[in-house]
N, C-alpha and C positions, 0 to 999 in steps of 0.2 A: 168657313169657306174650304172647299176641297182644293188643295194646292199640290200639283204634281210637277215639280221641276225636273230637268234633266240632271242626273248626277254627274259631276265632273270633278277632276282633280283640282286642288287649290291653285296650281300653277297654270291651269288651262286658260287660254285666251278669253273664251266666253265664260262669263260668270253671271248667274241668275240674280234677278232682283229678289227681295224677300216678299213674302205674302203681304206684309204690312205696306211695303213700298208700292206694290201693285194696287192695293186698295186706295192709297193716296192718289195714284195716277188716275184711277177711275173716278174718284170724286172730283178731281180737277177737270176732267173731260165731260162728265155727265151730271155734275151737281153734288151737293153735300149729301143727298139721300142715296146716292148710287151705292149698290152693294154687290160685289162680285160673289157669286155662289160657287163657281168652278173656274179654276185657272189651270190649264194644262200646257206645259211648254212643249212646243213642237221641235223635234230634233233635226228638221230638214235644213234650217239655215246654217251657214258656215261662218257668218260674220256677225249679224245682229242676233240677239235673243228674241225668239218669236213665241208668243203665247196665244192660245185660243181662250177667250174670256167669255163666260156666260154671266150675265147680270140679272139680278132679280127684277122681274117685271118686264124684261126685254125679250122678245120672241126669238131673235136671232143672235148668235154669238158674234163677237167682234175679234179682230186680231190686233194685239199689242206687239209692236216691234220696238226694241230698245237697243240703241247703238252702244258700242264699247265705250269705256272711259276714254276721254280725249287723250290722256297721257299714254294710252296703249295703242293709239291709232298711228299707222305709218303715214309719212308725209304724202305718199302716193294714194292713200286711201282715206285721207282726212275728210270728215264731214260728208260721208257718202249718203247718209240719210237726208241731209239738207239738199244734196244734189238731186236725189230722187224727187223730193218735194218740189223743187224748182222745175223739174222736167214735166210735171203733170199737165200744165197747159199746152205743152208741145206734143203730147201724146194723145190728143183727142181723136186721132184717126183710129186708135184701137181702144178707146175709152170703154166700149161695151164689153171688153174682155178683161178690164182691169178692176182691182178693188178701188173703192172710193175712200178718200181721206176724210175721216171724221174729226180728228184733232191732231195737232202736232205741237211740240213744245221744245224749244231750244234754250229756255231760260235757266234750266237746272235748279229751279226753285223747289220742285217737288222731289225729284231725284237728281243726282249729279251726272245725268246722262241725257242725251237727246232721245226723244221717244215720239212715236207716231201710232195712232189708232186708225185702223182701216176696216171696211166691211169685210165680212167673211165670205169667201167664194166657195160655192159647192163645186165638187169635182175631186178627182183622184190624181195625185201627182203622176205625171206621165211615166217616170221610171218604174212605178208600182203597177201600172195598168197596161202599158204598151205590150209587155210580154204575154199578156193573156190573148192577144190576137195573133193569128198566123202571120209569118213574116211577109206573106204576099199582100197583107193589108197595111203594112207599115208605110209604103209610099204615100198613102193618103195623108198620114200625119205630117210627113216632111213637106208635102205639097202645101198644106195649110201653113206650116211654119215659114215657108218661103214667101207666101202671100203676106203674112203679118210683117215679116222683116222688110219686104218691099214697100209696104205702106209707111212704115216708120222712116225708112231711108228717103222717102219722097218729101219729107218735111225739110224745108230750108231754114237754116239758122242765121243769126246776125253776125257771128264770128266763130272762130275755131276754139276748141278746148271744151272742158267740162261745162255742162249747162249752167251750173251755178257759178262758174268762173274758177280761176282766172281765165280771161279771154285773150286771144291772140289774133293778130291781123293776118298771119299766114299759117298754113298747115305745118310747115317745117318747124316753126317756133313751138307749136303745140306738141308735136311729136318729140322733139329734142328735150323740151322741158319735162315731159312725162318720163322719158328714159333716164334723165338725170335724177329725177326724184326716186325712181325705182333703185338706181345704183346707190344713192345716198342711204336709202332704207336698208339695202343689202349690207352696206358697210356697218350700219348701226347695230346689226345683230350678228356681226362677225361672219357673214357669208361672202363668198367671192363675187365681186361686181365687175371684174376685169372685162368679161365678154360684153356685158351690157354697156360699159363705157366705150368699148370699141365700136359698138353699133351706133351709139350716140355720135361718136366722132365721124363715122361714115355718113350718117344722116346729115351732119353739119357740112361735111365736105361736098356732098352732092345734094344740097338742099333744094336746088332748082328742080330736081326730079320730083321731090315731094310737093313743091309749089306749083306743079302742073295741076294740082287739085286746087281750084280757085273758088269753088262753091261749097260752103259748109252745109253738110246734110246731117240730120239727126241719126245717131247710132244708138242701138239698144244697149250696148255695153256688155250684156251678159246673157242674152236670150238664147236658150237652147232647151233640150228635153227637160232638164231638171227644173226649169222655171215655167213649165206648162202644166195645166190641169186638164184632165180628160173627163168627158161624160162617161160615168161608170156603166151606163146601160145602152150606149150606142152600138149599132151593129158593126161600125168601123171606127177606128180612132178619130175622135172628134174633140178638138181643142175648145174648151169653154172658158178658159181663164189663162192669163199670163201674169207673172209676178216678178218683183225685184228688178226695178229699173234704176238702181242706185249708181250705176257706172255709166250713165248716158253721157254723151259728148257730141259736139258738132265737129264733123271732119269728113274724111274719105270713107264712104260706106264699105269699101274693101278692107278697112281696118277693124271692122266690127267682129266681135267674138262669134256671132252667128255664121259669118262668112268663113272664118277660120275652121269652125266645126263642120260646115257643109263641105269643105274641100279636104277634110282630113282623111276620108275613106271613100272608096268607090263601092257603095252598097246601096241599100234602100234610100239613103239620104240624097242620092242623085235626083230624086223627084223634087227636091228643094228648088232646083234650077228651072223646073218646068213652070213654076209660078213666079219665081223671082226674076228670071231672065239670065242670060249667060254672063259669067263674070268676065272682067277685062283680062285680055291675054297679051297685051303689048309688052315689049321689053321693059318699058318704064313701069308698067303695072306689076310685072313679075318682080322687079327690083323692090318696089315699094312693099309688096307682099312679104318679102324677106325681112324687111325692117319691122313690119307689123308682127310677124311671127316671133321675132326676137323679143319684142315688147311684151307679147303674151307670155312667153316663157319666163321672162323676168318677173312678171306679176305672179305666175304660177309658183315660182321658187319662193317668193315671199309667203304666198298662201300656204304652201306645204310646211314651211317653217312655222308659221303661225298656228297651224293645226297639229304641230308636233310630229309631222311625218318625216322624221330625219332621214330615213332610208330612201325616200323618194325625192329629196331635194336635189341630189346629184343628177337625176334624170333630166332636170331642166337646164 
């Protein structure tokens, strides 16, 4: 078997499975006769280990995603893969753009980590392809992204919080709980959590403003350029696939990462709003957006620490 893992330092957060472990996973998913002939780790994921696996006698490759060891997962990021798996029935509005789940295993009987096998989507990661088009063509991409986000946000959920749970009866409970988990995670690795705790206290003090959001809607969690695949031969940027819905939750659509990124700059991404619709601008909506921005920054601080980007931690 050809095996090409990503070389990482021994202290890095992401650690590859061995070739033997991947072969065991394939036999669990496809039967005792399954034989991987090529396994290439893709370096695009920043949380799970992701592999393109070609199996003997199978025409198309598959994607194997492997979660980190449970003991290395932050409380605010615990069981993200299970959350994505639970979100699949809620994401039928964009099913044609998503990989299909072939197998998933939380038992830890084969390897001591959660893993999931999905169909392999053709397409080129948008960060690699978008730059090949003139900037005058970029609005078409963001217009499509707005439409995809709008479709997801149109899905109504049964309660607030992560799709796989825990669930909350009010939006304020869900937001405050997530801020407190992020703060606890920051403390656990020796980072300053003072500002995040202040935001949690502000959210608790004015929870009535958060609770103006009474209808849980599905949030993509992490959808932006890096999680889109483009048609490599299309005359204009054309999204043919979307990936990585492990941070989905039910809540206020304005809290979604897609909305945060769409409002971050006034450039070609302004076309996002042409298909999505205008964002809320009321004083209450602006206040909530500040809470959401703080929550994003707290999560970014953890991610940068996890990725060993010590110099960038302070920017959050």
